[in-house]
C-alpha distance (Angstrom), angle and dihedral (degrees) to the residues before:
residue distance angle dihedral
M1 . . .
S2 3.79 . .
D3 3.78 125.6 .
L4 3.83 87.7 -117.1
T5 3.80 91.8 57.4
L6 3.80 91.4 48.3
T7 3.80 91.7 48.2
T8 3.80 92.9 47.7
G9 3.80 91.1 48.6
Y10 3.80 91.6 48.7
F11 3.80 93.9 51.4
S12 3.80 90.9 46.1
W13 3.80 89.6 53.3
L14 3.80 91.1 45.3
S15 3.80 90.9 51.3
K16 3.80 91.7 52.5
V17 3.81 91.3 49.1
W18 3.80 91.1 48.3
N19 3.81 92.8 49.7
K20 3.79 90.6 48.9
L21 3.79 90.7 51.0
M22 3.81 90.4 50.0
D23 3.81 89.9 49.7
I24 3.81 89.7 51.9
K25 3.80 90.1 48.7
A26 3.81 90.1 51.8
V27 3.82 90.9 50.6
M28 3.80 90.8 49.7
T29 3.80 90.2 49.1
Y30 3.81 89.1 53.0
A31 3.81 92.8 48.1
A32 3.82 93.4 47.6
S33 3.80 90.9 58.9
F34 3.81 90.6 71.6
K35 3.79 101.0 44.2
P36 3.83 107.7 130.9
K37 3.80 93.7 -129.3
N38 3.81 94.1 62.7
I39 3.80 105.0 17.3
D40 3.82 96.0 110.3
R41 3.78 93.1 49.7
N42 3.81 92.7 43.1
F43 3.79 93.9 52.0
R44 3.82 92.6 56.3
N45 3.80 93.4 43.6
F46 3.81 104.3 46.2
H47 3.81 91.6 108.1
L48 3.81 90.7 51.1
E49 3.80 98.4 46.8
R50 3.83 102.0 35.6
P51 3.82 128.6 56.4
S52 3.80 103.7 -83.3
V53 3.79 140.0 161.6
R54 3.79 123.7 -136.3
I55 3.81 116.5 -124.6
P56 3.80 106.7 -160.2
N57 3.77 126.6 -155.9
N58 3.80 104.3 -119.6
G59 3.79 92.6 178.5
P60 3.81 136.6 70.1
I61 3.80 123.3 -61.4
Q62 3.79 115.5 -121.9
S63 3.80 113.1 -159.4
F64 3.77 123.7 -147.4
E65 3.75 124.1 -118.2
Y66 3.79 120.2 -141.0
D67 3.77 130.0 -130.8
R68 3.77 126.9 -165.2
V69 3.79 115.6 -125.3
K70 3.77 120.4 -176.9
Q71 3.79 95.7 -141.8
V72 3.81 124.1 12.4
F73 3.80 98.9 167.2
P74 3.80 125.9 56.7
Q75 3.77 118.6 -144.6
S76 3.78 93.5 -116.0
Y77 3.79 148.4 11.0
T78 3.79 131.9 -153.3
Y79 3.80 122.9 -114.0
N80 3.80 123.3 172.1
G81 3.78 89.5 -13.5
E82 3.83 94.0 -53.5
E83 3.80 128.0 113.9
R84 3.81 109.6 -127.4
D85 3.79 133.5 -175.9
L86 3.81 112.6 -100.1
G87 3.80 96.0 -157.3
D88 3.78 91.0 51.7
L89 3.81 91.0 51.7
L90 3.81 93.2 51.6
R91 3.80 91.8 48.4
R92 3.80 93.1 48.7
F93 3.80 91.4 45.0
H94 3.82 91.1 55.1
W95 3.80 96.2 -130.5
T96 3.81 112.9 -161.7
G97 3.80 102.2 -174.3
M98 3.79 141.9 1.5
V99 3.79 133.9 -172.3
V100 3.81 116.3 -175.7
L101 3.81 121.7 -166.7
K102 3.78 127.6 -167.2
N103 3.81 117.8 -176.7
G104 3.80 88.5 -13.7
Y105 3.82 94.9 -55.6
I106 3.78 125.2 113.1
V107 3.79 106.1 -116.2
H108 3.79 95.5 169.0
E109 3.81 135.6 17.1
D110 3.77 126.6 166.8
Y111 3.81 140.9 148.3
A112 3.79 134.6 -155.4
R113 3.82 145.4 179.0
G114 3.82 94.2 44.1
N115 3.80 96.1 -48.2
S116 3.80 127.0 127.6
A117 3.80 140.3 -174.9
E118 3.81 89.5 -95.3
D119 3.81 95.6 57.9
H120 3.79 121.8 105.5
H121 3.80 102.0 -139.6
I122 3.80 121.9 -162.5
E123 3.81 108.6 -107.8
F124 3.83 98.3 -167.0
S125 3.82 110.8 -172.5
V126 3.79 94.3 4.6
T127 3.81 78.2 81.4
K128 3.81 88.5 69.9
S129 3.79 90.7 65.8
L130 3.81 90.8 48.4
T131 3.80 88.4 52.6
A132 3.81 89.3 50.4
I133 3.82 89.8 54.6
I134 3.80 90.3 50.6
F135 3.80 89.7 47.1
G136 3.80 88.5 53.3
I137 3.79 90.1 52.7
A138 3.80 90.1 55.6
R139 3.80 89.1 49.5
D140 3.82 90.7 49.1
E141 3.80 88.0 54.4
G142 3.79 90.0 56.9
L143 3.80 94.2 -110.0
I144 3.83 95.0 118.6
P145 3.81 104.4 33.8
D146 3.80 99.1 159.9
L147 3.81 119.9 48.8
D148 3.79 89.5 -177.2
A149 3.81 90.5 61.6
Q150 3.79 118.2 114.5
V151 3.80 116.8 -96.8
V152 3.81 90.8 -133.5
D153 3.82 90.4 58.5
I154 3.82 86.7 68.8
I155 3.82 98.8 28.7
P156 3.82 106.2 36.1
E157 3.80 88.8 173.4
L158 3.83 86.7 77.0
K159 3.81 94.9 60.1
G160 3.79 109.2 126.1
S161 3.81 92.2 22.4
G162 3.79 127.3 103.5
Y163 3.80 88.5 -87.5
D164 3.79 92.2 64.7
G165 3.82 103.0 108.2
V166 3.83 95.2 20.3
T167 3.81 122.7 119.3
I168 3.79 127.2 -135.9
Q169 3.81 90.9 -115.2
Q170 3.79 90.4 54.1
V171 3.80 89.0 54.6
L172 3.81 90.5 49.8
D173 3.81 90.9 50.5
M174 3.82 95.0 38.5
T175 3.79 92.7 -123.0
T176 3.81 95.4 125.9
G177 3.80 98.4 121.4
I178 3.82 89.1 -125.7
R179 3.80 115.5 153.1
F180 3.80 107.3 -121.8
T181 3.81 133.7 149.2
E182 3.81 112.6 -146.5
V183 3.81 98.0 -172.6
Y184 3.79 108.3 140.1
D185 3.79 98.9 -165.9
D186 3.84 94.5 47.6
L187 3.80 106.8 88.6
N188 3.82 89.9 -160.4
S189 3.81 95.2 54.7
D190 3.80 124.4 112.1
I191 3.80 92.8 -111.4
V192 3.81 89.9 58.7
R193 3.82 91.5 44.4
M194 3.79 87.4 52.1
T195 3.80 90.3 51.6
V196 3.81 88.9 52.2
A197 3.81 88.2 51.2
M198 3.78 89.1 52.6
L199 3.81 93.6 49.5
R200 3.79 96.2 40.9
G201 3.79 108.9 24.6
S202 3.79 146.2 -14.4
M203 3.78 128.6 -30.3
D204 3.81 88.8 -157.0
E205 3.79 91.0 57.8
F206 3.80 91.3 46.7
A207 3.83 90.4 53.1
K208 3.80 89.9 57.2
T209 3.83 89.9 63.2
M210 3.82 94.3 61.7
V211 3.82 118.4 118.0
R212 3.81 131.3 -168.0
E213 3.79 127.4 -116.2
R214 3.83 99.8 174.3
E215 3.76 140.4 36.0
P216 3.83 108.5 -87.9
G217 3.79 115.4 -104.0
T218 3.79 97.1 25.2
Y219 3.83 104.8 91.1
N220 3.81 136.5 29.0
H221 3.80 105.3 -131.8
Y222 3.80 114.3 171.5
A223 3.81 111.0 -130.3
S224 3.81 125.0 162.4
I225 3.79 93.0 -150.3
H226 3.81 89.0 73.5
T227 3.81 92.4 67.2
H228 3.77 89.3 54.4
I229 3.81 87.3 56.2
L230 3.82 89.0 54.0
S231 3.80 91.6 53.8
W232 3.81 89.7 46.2
I233 3.81 88.6 54.5
I234 3.81 88.8 50.4
R235 3.79 90.3 52.7
K236 3.79 91.1 49.1
V237 3.81 98.3 48.9
T238 3.81 97.1 39.8
G239 3.79 98.5 39.3
V240 3.82 91.3 -138.4
P241 3.82 133.7 97.4
F242 3.78 114.7 -85.3
V243 3.81 92.1 -118.7
D244 3.82 91.2 55.6
Y245 3.80 91.9 51.9
F246 3.83 88.9 45.7
R247 3.81 89.6 53.6
D248 3.80 98.4 44.5
K249 3.79 101.1 38.1
L250 3.81 103.6 34.3
W251 3.77 117.7 8.8
S252 3.82 97.4 45.9
K253 3.81 91.7 50.0
I254 3.81 106.3 49.3
G255 3.82 97.8 69.4
A256 3.82 92.1 -109.5
E257 3.79 116.3 -172.4
S258 3.81 94.1 -151.5
D259 3.78 144.1 19.4
A260 3.77 122.8 -82.4
Y261 3.79 122.9 -135.5
L262 3.79 129.2 -148.4
L263 3.80 127.3 -163.9
Q264 3.82 115.5 -123.2
D265 3.76 135.7 -150.7
A266 3.79 121.0 -124.3
C267 3.82 89.6 -88.3
G268 3.80 93.5 54.4
E269 3.82 99.2 -104.2
G270 3.79 116.0 142.0
M271 3.80 119.4 -109.5
S272 3.80 97.9 -120.6
F273 3.80 96.5 173.9
A274 3.82 101.3 58.3
G275 3.79 112.2 -12.8
S276 3.81 110.8 99.7
S277 3.80 122.3 115.7
L278 3.80 113.4 -167.2
R279 3.76 143.4 164.1
L280 3.78 107.3 -102.3
R281 3.81 93.7 -123.8
D282 3.81 88.9 55.9
L283 3.79 90.2 52.4
A284 3.80 86.8 52.1
R285 3.83 88.4 52.0
V286 3.80 89.0 56.9
G287 3.79 89.0 50.5
Q288 3.80 92.5 49.9
M289 3.80 90.1 50.6
V290 3.80 89.5 53.7
L291 3.81 90.8 46.4
N292 3.83 88.4 51.7
G293 3.79 89.8 58.7
G294 3.80 94.4 -102.4
V295 3.83 99.3 -41.2
S296 3.80 115.2 119.9
M297 3.79 127.3 -137.6
T298 3.81 87.8 -98.4
G299 3.81 89.0 62.4
E300 3.79 93.7 -110.8
R301 3.78 120.9 130.9
V302 3.79 110.3 -120.2
V303 3.81 104.1 171.7
S304 3.77 133.9 -0.3
E305 3.78 122.5 -90.2
E306 3.81 86.9 -133.0
W307 3.82 91.0 62.2
L308 3.79 92.8 48.6
Q309 3.80 91.3 48.1
R310 3.79 90.3 50.1
S311 3.79 90.0 48.6
T312 3.79 95.0 57.4
T313 3.81 100.4 38.1
T314 3.80 113.3 98.1
D315 3.79 98.7 -143.0
T316 3.80 101.1 158.4
P317 3.81 130.8 59.1
Q318 3.81 90.4 -117.7
S319 3.82 93.1 55.1
L320 3.81 94.8 58.1
P321 3.81 123.2 96.8
S322 3.81 86.6 -128.1
A323 3.82 89.2 63.6
Y324 3.81 90.2 82.6
P325 3.00 122.7 135.5
E326 3.81 103.1 -1.6
M327 3.83 96.5 51.0
S328 3.81 104.0 11.8
N329 3.79 138.7 41.0
Y330 3.84 94.4 -142.3
P331 3.82 130.2 61.9
W332 3.82 92.0 -135.4
G333 3.78 123.0 76.7
Y334 3.78 119.3 -109.2
K335 3.80 131.0 -154.8
N336 3.81 131.0 163.9
Q337 3.83 92.5 -18.8
W338 3.83 95.2 -49.1
W339 3.82 127.2 110.3
I340 3.80 120.4 -126.0
P341 3.85 116.5 -152.6
T342 3.78 120.2 -117.5
E343 3.81 89.6 -120.0
R344 3.80 109.0 26.8
D345 3.79 122.7 -145.6
G346 3.79 119.1 -163.8
G347 3.80 93.0 -15.2
D348 3.80 90.7 -61.4
F349 3.79 126.7 175.8
S350 3.79 137.6 167.9
A351 3.76 147.9 -151.9
I352 3.81 109.8 -134.4
G353 3.80 132.8 -166.8
I354 3.78 129.6 -166.3
Y355 3.79 117.0 -91.8
G356 3.80 89.7 26.0
Q357 3.81 122.2 -54.3
F358 3.80 116.6 146.4
L359 3.77 138.4 -179.1
Y360 3.80 101.4 -172.7
I361 3.81 119.2 -173.9
N362 3.81 125.8 -171.7
P363 3.82 108.8 -175.9
A364 3.81 98.1 -173.6
R365 3.82 93.7 50.3
K366 3.84 94.1 39.0
V367 3.80 90.8 -127.5
V368 3.81 130.1 143.8
I369 3.80 121.9 -177.3
A370 3.80 121.0 -171.4
M371 3.77 110.7 -171.3
N372 3.79 135.7 173.4
S373 3.78 127.4 -165.0
A374 3.77 140.0 169.0
Y375 3.77 101.3 -147.9
E376 3.77 102.3 176.5
N377 3.82 95.7 -168.5
F378 3.80 92.3 64.6
P379 3.01 121.3 148.5
K380 3.79 95.9 13.4
D381 3.80 94.6 82.5
E382 3.79 139.1 21.4
L383 3.81 99.7 -111.9
I384 3.81 90.5 118.3
Y385 3.81 88.7 67.6
E386 3.80 89.6 64.1
V387 3.80 94.0 58.0
I388 3.81 97.7 75.6
P389 3.85 92.7 53.9
A390 3.82 87.1 48.3
L391 3.82 92.3 51.7
Q392 3.80 89.3 47.1
A393 3.81 88.5 54.1
I394 3.83 90.0 53.4
A395 3.82 90.4 50.7
K396 3.80 90.6 50.6
Q397 3.80 91.4 48.3
L398 3.80 90.7 53.2
S399 3.80 89.4 51.7
L400 3.81 89.3 53.5
E401 3.81 90.1 49.7
A402 3.81 91.6 49.7
N403 3.80 91.3 49.4
A404 3.80 91.1 48.6
Q405 3.80 92.5 50.8
S406 3.80 92.2 49.1
A407 3.81 95.2 46.5
P408 3.83 115.2 110.1
V409 3.79 116.1 -103.8
């Protein structure tokens, strides 16, 4: 064996060891983000300490007006037939900020655990619902006319992968049949491997490695990789980077008071499934736009009411809350990247992020609640499932207050 062969073999081995060490470092970086000691600080500094791109507001700023409400919070909420203390839930859930809107007015705003109105808090999977809005804009523009079209017709790079034979609508609803483990505290799970791909390589390349375990359209299996596919479709049909479309079609039209930030992979692609960092009032502005049927606080139409209606209508067996566990792996319903409560009130729905971010919208009661948390025990218990009933109780309380104020004296 020649010296050249030995040298080549040594450097090949060294390269593999180095890459493995870098992968381990990326996993440790991911895990450190959720350590209880620093979780509050980390969640408001993701965009400063991880590769991120700034998404400026190039449009007008629309300020909120405030309205005084005697009582925003009820004493209790109901979960599984039991009355439970709302204040106790919020304390245990480690809320860090809350903005409550009623009829477009701020009726409550507060921050905790070192956070302020000026912070840009990571919104994790709330970002999925933002991506769904942006996807709807592209559809409104005629760029995605057929939701039953095959994904590979738009992204031929995915031919031969698990996405070959999957429709766009199945990606939106997460009924692709793709095998994917979304277990956040398992460092060997697919969601952690995907995070390593983001930190060290290309999300597009990672998507090509997906394989199927079920027939598409038969089971709702939550998998963050699907939202990346949606943003890849947006890139394909618009011909521009996802972050540019985000800026021009959403962020510059909602009256945002500050920039948004989006995490990037090592190739510069935006992390559309969990990477946005926003001021909480700006998240509330998104919610008010959705509540207004797609018209922002500036009066500009952002997305069609038809798309929003489609996105919150559970029209398949797999999208219903009752699908769990036979046809879904979550007890909530799921449609077009939005969560549907187990027991709906006023047609309500929500965007939800791990460790406790919520954008809750109740159309009938004209209530929007943007809430951030840093619940360090997620996903070790089921406390997160109590939050939606608690937010519903707040919406009901605000309806009682409105009725009391309008009652004749």
